[in-house]
N, C-alpha and C positions, 0 to 999 in steps of 0.2 A: 288558394291552398287551404287545406283544412288545418285545424289546430293540432291534430296529431302529427301531421307532416312537418309543421313548423317546429314543434317540440322535438321531434326526432332529429331534424337538421341542427337545431340549437345544441342539443346534447352531443351529437356526433362531432360538431365543430369544436365544442368546448373540450371534449375528451381528446380530440386530435391535437389541439393546441397544448394541452397539458402533457401529452406524450412527447411532443416535439421539445417543449421546454425541459422536461425531465431528461431526455436524451442529450440535449445540448449541455445541460448543467453537469451531467455525468462525464461527458467528454472534457469539459473545462476542468472539473475536479481532478481527473486523471492527468491532464496535461500540466496543471499548475500545482497539484498536490505533491506531498513529499514522496520521493521514490522509495520503493521497497528496498531496505538495506540488504545487500548481497554479501555482507561480511559476517564473520563469526566473531563473537566476543570471547576473549581469553583473559584469565587472571592468573598471574604467576604465583605458584605456591611458595616460591623462595623469597621474592621481594615484594609481592602483592601489587605489582604493576598491572594495570588493566589496559589492554590493547586489542586491536582487531586484526584479522587476517582474512584471506579469501575464503569463500564458502566451501570450496572443494578440499580444503586442508583439514585433516583430522587432528593433527598435533602441530603446534606452532612454537617456534623458538621465541622466548621473551626478548623484547628489544632492549631491555636494561641489563639483564644478567646472563642471557643466553640459555636458560633452562627450558626444556621442552615441556609444554603444558597442554592439557585437554581443554576443549571449549567449555564455556559456562552454559549450563542448561537452565533456562528460566522456567 
């Protein structure tokens, strides 16, 4: 084999191994990483209680005093 062929095989194998390691680490990060929160954060304007509710709720009732509140925008 020529030196050019050996270098091509070496570089191709190295890049292939790096791609596989990158893909596996991404799968592991997604599997063990924190899940994307699907709740909205609300802060009561009456009693200042901070609480969460489902993402599909536009206004939520405070768990402490019962007042309807808008979600907090970060």
